[in-house]
N, C-alpha and C positions, 0 to 999 in steps of 0.2 A: 535603377531608380524606381521607387514605388511611392506613390502618394497614399498616405494612410487614411483611415476613415476620418480622422480629425480634420484633415484638410478638405476632404470631399464633403463631409457633413457641414463644415463651416460655409463652404460655397453654396451648397444646396439650401441651407437655412437662410442665408442672406438673399438668395434668389427668391425663395418663397416669401420672405419679408418684403422684398421689392415688388413682387406680384400683388401681394395683399395691400400694400400702401398705395399702389397705383389704382386700386379698385375702391379703396375706402380712405377716409382721412383720419382714422383713429389708430392708436397703437395696437400692435398685434401681440397676442400672448404667446409665450413659448409652448403652452399646452396645445394651442391650435397648430403651430408649426410641427410639433411632435406628432400629432395625429395625422396630419397630411403627409408628412415625410417619413413616418415610421422610424423616428429617432427618439431615443430615451430623453425624457425631459431633464433628468439630472445631467446627462451628457451635454445637452443644449445649454444648460445653466453655466457649465464650465466654459463652453465655447463663447457664449455671449459675454461672460465676464472679461475674457481676453479681447473680444471685439470692441467692447465698450472702452476698455483701457487704451486701445489703439485709435479711438475716435471714429470708429466706423458705424456704431449704433449709439443711440441714447435710450435710457430707460425712463419710463413714466410710472410713477407709483400710484396706487389707489385702485378703486373698483374698475375703472376703465384703463388700467395700466397695461403695460407691455413694452414693446420696443418699436422704435422708429429708426430709419436710416439717418445718420448724422450728416450725410453729404448728399448732393444730387447723384442720381444714378450714373451719370456719365463721368463722375469723379472717383468712382469706386471700381478699381480693376481687380481681376481675379487673383493676381499675384499678391496684392495687398491683403486680401482676405486670408490667403494661405499663410503668408508671413505672420499675420496677426495672431494666429493660433500656433505659432512656433513650428511651422512646417517648412520644408524646403523642397526644391525640385532638383536637387543635386544628383546627377547620375554617376558620380565618381565614388568608387569604394573608399578612397582616401579622403573624401570630402575636400579636395583641392590641396591637400598638404603635400602631395607628391611622394608619399611613402607607401604606395600601394603594393609594392612587390619587395617584401623583405626589407623595408625601410628605404627603398629607393623607388623612383618613378617607374611605372610599368610602361610597356610598349604602346598601349592604347590610351594613355592618360590624356593626350590632347584631343582625341576623338570624344571621350566622355565629357571632357571640359567644354568643348564646343557644343555638344548636345545639351548640356545643362544650361548654357547661355542662351541657346535657341529657345528652349522650353520657357525659361524665365521671361525672355523678351516677348514671346507669343502671349503668355498669360498677363503680362503688363499691358498689352495692347487690346485686351478684351475687357470691356466694362459690363456692369450689370445692365446698363441701358441696351447694349448690343445683345446680351443674352435674352433680354425680354423680347427683342424683335425676332428671335429665332422661332420658326414655325413649330417645331416640336415642343418647345417650352410652353407655348400657348395651348397646344393640344393636350399635353400632360396636365397642365393646370386645370383646364376645363374638366378633364376626366376625374381629377382628384376632388374637385368641387362637387361634381355630380355624384360620385360614390359616397361622399360624406353626407350629402343631402338625402340620398336613398336610405342610408343607415338610420339617420335621424327620423325620417318618416316612418320606417318600419318600427322603430322603438316606440314612437308615439302611438301608432296603431295598436301595438301589443299592449301598452299601458291602458289605453282606452277600452279595449276588449276585456282585459282583466278586471277593470273596475265595473263594467256593466254586468259581467258574470257574477261578481261578488255581491252586487246589490240588485237582484232582479225585481222588476216592478210588479 
């Protein structure tokens, strides 16, 4: 079993959205999420289209547009996010069909089936609200905000210096 980037990025992006909406009351743009999480904006657009169709996010149009969560944090579980982007956590080669060894069930079919069920249940029992309460989530979020602010301040200082050099008094 391997969770692809589609599932990981969807969970990461929604957690980022949850963090931002808990700190502000306005919609969050995909470009802001893309910058903080180093995910392609075009990839995020594809993911958010699926997340919107599944009722996990709503989109707001206009100058202050972006996305908001469509449900309270405690109602959005990780498995719902993964499923919304057409991912699964199935550890079975046969995807449950029982034809994993030359058209018949393999010796370890029940093991992989049970593992898949455990993973799915675990992810169904973790919500965005619970993820927000995790210590490392808060620490990483603070680091991402700090690094984004540092970059912006450096860019502003560079622009200011360049303008003053171009127009000496």
